[in-house]
N, C-alpha and C positions, 0 to 999 in steps of 0.2 A: 598393683604394683605389689608385684608375690613376698608373698615370704619368704625365707633362706639362710641356711646354715653356712654361718663364714668360719672359716679355725686361719686364725689373725697374729702372730704380730704384738704385742706391748713392752714398745720400754714404759715411757714412763708416762705414757694414758691406755688403754686399753681402744682397739682398734683399731692402730696404729697402721699396723699392714697388713692391706689382707692376703693369705698368700692362698689359698683354694675356699672354694666357696661347695656347698653341696643343692640342687636341684633339681628334684620329683628320685630321691633317692639313690642318685648316680655327684659321685667326684668333680672337679671341674681342679685340677689346678691352677692359680692364674700367674701368666707364663710371667706380665708388667703394666706397671701401676702409667697411664698415660698421666691419670693427671686427680688433684686433690683439691674438692675445697669444703671449707665449712658452713654451712648457715647456721644462723643461731640453736637449733633442734638435732643437727642433725653434720653429721660427716657427709659425704658422697667421693664415688671413686669414680670416672675407667679404668672399663679394666678390658688386658685382652686373656683369654682361654683360645684355645684351641678352635674351639668352633666358630669366636668372634671377640669382637669388640659388647662389653655392656657396660650399665651405669645401675652401680647399690650405691643403697646406705646402710650408716649406721644410724635407726631412729635412736638417743641418746634418751629423751623421755619413757620408752619402749624398751627402750635392751631391746629393742631387733631389726635385721639385715636386712634386709627390699632388696628384687633386682624392682628396679625401676623402669625399664626397658633396656635392645639394645644399641648400643652405638651406630653412629652412622658416621 
């Protein structure tokens, strides 16, 4: 897992909809969210950026975002 910075829309709760991510100093706009699911301690997303599909998560206990891998 790689820690990243995520800009997100937050309506009724934080991290509701990621809109961009910053990885290694470069900003990537999230073009669409394919899937979102919750586990006991995290919000998981499969998203598309220009370079392809990514899996990211917001760890609520650590209050940090992570890229967990490239999507298939």
